[in-house]
N, C-alpha and C positions, 0 to 999 in steps of 0.2 A: 337310590343308589348312590353308592359311596366309591370313586374312585381315588387311587393316588399311586405316585411312583417317586420314590424318593432314592437317593443317592449318596455315600458316604465313602470317603477314603479309610483303612484300614492299616495301622501300621504293623503288617503281620504276613506272613505267608500265606499265600492262598489255600494249601491244604490244610493247616491251621485252622484257618476260619470255616472251611469247608466241617470239619469234624465237628463243630457244634450243631451241626445239621443230623449228626447222626441218632440215631434212635437212642444210644447209650448215655447223649449229652444233651437229648432234647431238653429235658427241664433246666439246664442251664440258662437257656436263652428263653425258656416258656415257664418261670417257675408255678403258672398255677394249672398247669396239666399235671394231672395227680396220674393219670394212667396214660401210657403209649404202649400198646401191643400189636404187634405184627400179627395180621390175621389170613392175609392171603400175600404169595408171592414172595420176592427178597425185599429189604428195603431199599434196595441200591437200582431199582428197575422201575420202568413206568408199568401202571395196572399195582403196583402194590398197594394194600389196604390196611389200615390202624384202625384199632378200636381203640377211641382215646374219651378221656375224661378229664375236664377243665371245669376248675373251682372258680367262682367270682362271688364272694362276700360269703354267703349259708347255702347259697345254689349251686348243685354240681350239676353240667350236661354231658352225656354222654352219648357221641356219633362216631360215625368211620369218616377218617381221613382217606381219601384216594390220592395217588400219586399221579398226576396227570403228565408229565412229563420230568423227566431224567437224564442228566447229561453232567459226564465227568471226566473233564479232558482237560490236560496240564495247565492250559490257560484259560479256560473258561470252566466256572460249574454253575450249573442250573437246576433248579428244582420247582416245579409247579405242583400243589396242591389245593384239593378242593373237598369242600363238606357242607352239610347244613346242621344249620343248630335249630333246635325245637320246632323241626320243620316248618318254620318262620323265616330264617336268615341264609341264604346261599352264600359262603366264603372262598373265594378263591384268590390264592396268594400265591406270588411269584418270589424266590432268591436268588440272585445271580451272582457271580463272583466273577470277575475279571482281573486275572494277573496282569498289575502295573508293572512292577519291578520283583528281584526277589522277597522283598519284606516289604511288599506295599500290594494291596488289595483293593479295589474298588467293590463296595456292596452294593447292590440294586435292589431295593423291595418296593415290589409294587401289588396293586391289588383291586379286589373289586367285592363290597358287600351290599348283596342285592335283597330286597324283602320278595317271600315267594308268594306271601300274601296280603291281606290288610293289616293283620297284626305285625309282620314281618317289617312292612313299609314304615308304620307307625312306629316302631321302636326304633329306627333306624333316623327317623325325622327327630324324634325327641331324643336321641343321642347327641345329634349334633355333630357339624363337620371339627368344629374347635378341639372341642372333646379327642374325636376320632384321630385327628392329627397327633395331638398330644401322644398318644398310645402309639402312634406309628414310630414318633420319635422317641420315645422310651424303650421301644422294641429295638431300634437301630443302635441307641444307645448301649441297652444291655449286651447287644452281641459284641459291639468294639472292645465293651469293659470286660467280657469273659475271652475274646480273642487274645486281647493284651496280658490274660493272665497265663496263656500258655507256654 
C-alpha cells in the first residue's frame, strides 16, 4: 500500500482553484485522461459516477470513478474519489482546498493506492515510493500552474 498527504499554498482564489476539479476542466490537471463522462447523478454530489479512460504510454485503461465525498463551502472545498484500475489496484484520492485569504488557497492532496490481489501488490512494489512521490509532486505543481493561469 502506498499512502501520501501533501499540501501546497497556491496564490489564487479558492473558487478558481476549485474550478480545475470540475468535469469541464479535468484534463487541464490530468492530461492523460482521455475521456471523463458522467454516468450517474451530477458531478457536484456524493455518489456521482464517471466513466474515465486514462492513457499511460501506449496502454489505455477504462474504469468507473465514484465520488465518495463532495463538499463545496465558501472557505472549504473537498472531493474524494475512488476507482479500481485493471481489477488490480484500488485508488482512493482526496482533494481539499482551504481558503487562507482572498487570493490564497491551501491545497491538500492525499490518497492511498492498494493492491487488490497479488498482481496489484506486485505492481505497487515495483513502482516504488520515490517514483510515486514524483507523480504526486508533479500533479500538485500542475494544479498550481493551471490555477495561476486563470
